C-alpha positions as CSV (number, residue, x, y, z in Angstrom):
1,X,113.4,95.6,97.4
2,X,113.7,93.8,94.1
3,X,111.8,94.0,91.3
4,X,110.4,91.9,87.7
5,X,113.3,92.6,85.7
6,X,116.2,93.1,88.4
7,X,118.4,90.7,88.2
8,X,118.3,87.6,90.9
9,X,120.8,88.1,93.7
10,X,123.6,85.3,93.4
11,X,124.0,83.2,96.0
12,X,125.6,79.8,96.9
13,X,124.1,77.6,99.9
14,X,124.0,73.8,100.8
15,X,121.3,72.1,100.2
16,X,119.9,69.4,103.1
17,X,123.1,67.3,102.2
18,X,125.5,69.8,102.3
19,X,126.1,70.0,98.8
20,X,126.5,73.8,97.4
21,X,123.7,74.7,95.2
22,X,124.8,78.2,93.4
23,X,123.0,80.4,91.4
24,X,125.5,80.6,88.9
25,X,125.4,77.0,88.5
26,X,121.4,77.0,87.3
27,X,121.4,79.5,84.6
28,X,119.7,78.5,81.7
29,X,117.2,77.1,83.6
30,X,113.6,78.6,85.1
31,X,113.6,78.4,88.7
32,X,111.2,79.2,91.9
33,X,112.9,79.9,94.7
34,X,110.6,80.1,97.3
35,X,111.1,81.6,100.8
36,X,109.9,80.4,104.1
37,X,109.8,80.3,107.7
38,X,110.2,77.3,109.4
39,X,110.3,73.0,108.7
40,X,107.7,71.9,110.6
41,X,105.1,73.8,110.7
42,X,102.1,73.7,109.4
43,X,101.8,76.3,106.0
44,X,105.5,75.3,105.2
45,X,105.1,71.9,105.6
46,X,102.4,72.3,103.1
47,X,103.7,74.2,101.1
48,X,106.9,71.6,100.6
49,X,103.8,69.0,100.5
50,X,102.1,71.4,97.5
51,X,105.3,71.9,95.8
52,X,106.6,68.3,95.8
53,X,103.0,67.2,94.7
54,X,103.8,68.6,91.7
55,X,107.1,68.3,90.5
56,X,105.9,66.3,87.5
57,X,104.6,68.9,86.1
58,X,107.2,71.7,87.0
59,X,110.0,68.8,85.1
60,X,107.6,69.3,81.9
61,X,108.0,73.1,82.2
62,X,111.9,72.6,83.0
63,X,111.8,74.3,86.2
64,X,114.2,73.4,89.5
65,X,112.0,74.5,93.0
66,X,114.6,75.4,95.9
67,X,112.9,76.1,99.0
68,X,114.9,78.7,101.2
69,X,114.5,78.5,105.1
70,X,117.3,79.5,108.0
71,X,117.0,75.7,109.2
72,X,119.9,73.7,109.5
73,X,120.8,71.2,106.6
74,X,119.5,68.8,108.8
75,X,116.4,70.0,110.0
76,X,116.0,69.9,106.3
77,X,116.8,66.1,105.9
78,X,114.8,65.7,109.1
79,X,111.9,67.4,107.3
80,X,112.4,65.8,103.9
81,X,112.1,62.4,105.3
82,X,109.3,63.3,107.9
83,X,107.1,64.1,105.2
84,X,108.7,62.4,102.1
85,X,109.4,65.4,100.5
86,X,110.8,65.4,96.5
87,X,112.1,68.7,96.4
88,X,115.2,70.4,97.3
89,X,115.5,72.8,100.5
90,X,118.6,75.4,101.0
91,X,119.7,76.2,104.2
92,X,120.3,79.8,104.5
93,X,122.1,79.5,108.1
94,X,123.4,83.2,108.1
95,X,119.8,84.9,106.6
96,X,122.4,86.5,103.6
97,X,120.3,85.4,100.9
98,X,117.1,86.3,102.8
99,X,118.4,89.3,103.4
100,X,119.0,89.7,99.3
101,X,116.4,88.8,98.4
102,X,114.4,90.9,101.2
103,X,112.6,88.5,102.8
104,X,114.3,88.8,106.3
105,X,111.8,91.4,107.9
106,X,110.6,92.6,111.3
107,X,107.2,90.3,111.4
108,X,104.7,90.6,114.4
109,X,102.5,88.2,115.9
110,X,100.4,88.2,118.5
111,X,101.3,91.5,119.5
112,X,105.5,90.4,119.7
113,X,107.9,91.7,116.7
114,X,110.8,89.8,115.6
115,X,112.7,89.4,112.5
116,X,111.9,86.6,110.2
117,X,111.3,85.3,106.7
118,X,108.1,86.5,105.2
119,X,106.5,83.6,102.6
120,X,108.6,85.1,99.5
121,X,108.1,83.3,96.3
122,X,110.3,84.4,93.1
123,X,110.3,82.9,89.3
124,X,114.1,83.3,88.2
125,X,114.2,83.1,84.0
126,X,116.9,81.4,82.3
127,X,118.7,84.6,81.7
128,X,119.3,85.1,85.5
129,X,116.6,87.8,86.1
130,X,113.5,87.7,88.2
131,X,110.3,87.4,86.1
132,X,107.7,86.8,88.9
133,X,107.1,88.0,92.8
134,X,104.4,87.2,94.8
135,X,105.2,88.2,98.7
136,X,103.1,87.5,101.9
137,X,102.0,84.3,100.1
138,X,99.3,82.4,101.8
139,X,100.2,78.9,100.3
140,X,96.0,77.8,100.3
141,X,93.7,80.7,99.7
142,X,89.7,80.2,99.9
143,X,88.2,82.4,97.5
144,X,83.9,82.8,97.5
145,X,82.3,83.6,94.4
146,X,78.6,83.1,93.8
147,X,78.5,80.7,97.1
148,X,81.0,78.8,96.3
149,X,84.2,78.0,98.2
150,X,87.2,77.1,96.1
151,X,90.6,76.3,97.3
152,X,92.8,77.6,95.4
153,X,97.1,76.4,95.7
154,X,100.0,78.9,95.4
155,X,102.2,76.3,94.0
156,X,99.1,76.7,91.0
157,X,99.6,79.8,90.7
158,X,103.1,80.0,90.5
159,X,103.0,77.4,87.8
160,X,100.6,79.0,85.9
161,X,102.6,82.2,86.3
162,X,105.6,80.1,84.2
163,X,103.7,78.6,81.7
164,X,102.9,82.4,80.8
165,X,106.0,83.7,80.8
166,X,107.5,80.2,79.1
167,X,105.1,81.6,76.1
168,X,106.2,84.4,75.5
């Protein structure tokens, strides 16, 4: 299992336009690398739309957002078009990057077990090391304090952590 401080596993994966994106080519940048199960599912759609909406704030932090799933580039193209997404989606059809990041795991759903992507987010620093990890991500989590319910967005938690890391 990867830990904070580990060197981020190398990858070269096609994006939605079948252009190869390699980690080595992003050295010197902050990277938000998030893994998600499938395009066009409720949680994955919410997450992609949230990251798209927050993209200008991430641009201000000089951070690149990359979403990774086992879907094909064509499925990513359709997903991007359907929801007007502005983020880059990577097609890990062979699941090698999912495996190297430890997110391809046995999952249980409605009593059935199957292998799949566990929703996970990594921040990779400009040196190529893992700076933060969120596993089993809840895209939006409701919290209740003093009788008041608020919704916490995962993209906001990632952005705040990125700000803290950059202040060091």
